[in-house]
C-alpha positions, 0 to 999 in steps of 0.5 A, spaced: 633 413 277 631 417 273 633 419 268 635 426 269 637 424 276 642 419 272 645 424 266 646 429 271 651 425 275 654 422 269 656 430 268 658 431 274 663 425 275 666 426 267 667 434 269 670 432 277 674 427 273 677 433 268 678 438 274 682 433 278 686 432 272 687 439 272 687 440 278 694 435 278 697 438 273 695 446 272 700 449 277 698 450 285 702 456 288 707 460 286 713 462 291 717 468 290 723 468 295 727 475 296 723 479 290 727 475 285 726 468 284 720 464 282 718 457 284 711 455 280 709 448 282 704 443 281 701 437 285 705 432 281 712 437 281 711 438 289 711 430 289 716 429 284 721 434 288 718 431 295 721 424 293 728 428 289 729 431 296 728 424 298 722 425 303 719 419 302 714 419 307 711 426 306 711 425 298 707 418 300 702 422 304 701 427 300 700 422 293 695 418 297 690 423 300 692 428 292 692 423 287 690 416 290 684 417 294 681 422 289 681 417 283 679 411 287 672 415 289 671 416 282 672 410 280 668 408 285 662 412 284 663 411 276 662 404 278 656 406 281 654 410 276 655 404 270 652 398 274 645 400 275 642 393 278 649 393 285 645 390 290 642 395 295 647 392 300 653 392 295 651 398 293 650 401 302 659 397 302 661 401 296 657 407 299 661 405 306 667 405 302 666 412 299 664 416 305 670 413 308 674 416 302 671 424 302 673 425 309 680 425 306 678 429 301 680 437 304 686 435 307 691 437 301 687 443 300 688 444 307 695 443 307 696 447 302 692 453 305 696 454 311 703 453 306 701 460 303 699 463 309 706 461 314 709 463 306 706 469 307 706 470 315 714 469 316 716 473 310 721 468 308 716 468 301 710 470 298 706 464 296 700 465 291 695 461 289 694 458 281 688 455 277 691 449 279 689 448 286 681 451 285 680 445 279 681 440 285 677 443 290 672 444 284 674 436 282 672 435 290 665 439 291 663 436 284 665 429 286 662 431 294 655 433 290 654 426 285 656 422 292 649 426 295 645 424 289 648 416 289 646 417 296 640 419 296 638 415 291 641 409 295 637 411 301 631 412 298 626 405 298 624 402 293 617 403 290 614 396 287 611 399 279 603 399 280 600 394 276 593 397 273 589 394 278 592 396 283 589 403 283 581 400 282 583 396 289 586 401 293 579 406 290 575 400 293 578 399 299 579 407 300 570 406 299 569 401 304 572 405 308 568 411 309 562 406 308 564 403 314 566 410 318 558 412 315 554 407 318 558 406 325 557 413 326 552 414 332 546 417 330 541 422 334 534 419 334 529 423 331 522 424 336 
């Protein structure tokens, strides 16, 4: 992997991790009921509220897709970033695992968008998205870009470093082919 791409990949992984932490801790939604009562929730506070309300299944599902999967994906990327000498087979296997995890990356953003839509359409509460949802979405997008760089580098066939005498050999091969083409061309007879 080239130095510039390696540096860019590192920056993307760090930025995605920062955005993910901010996306989980910053408020993601503000619910206003009857124009008086306002609740502001982050992803972590939503998980706490679901656990306190004994909604264990929802808490586990949202925690899995919102917290665990994104962190596992970042750990996979960090592993591929830091271990440059990973065998192609192992790298391919790690990328398959990451691809599977990536299918679920935007699920919680979709769930929150549906929650905001539902709250607005039923007129029970006014829901406003807050900065946390944008930070979380940024983390997902940055992770997708980092994954694309790693996948692109993995798909690229490895080319051996050219040796000093390879250029001479390539040149003599092309000269030999040109000479053969000239000698085997039929000539018109003069006379």
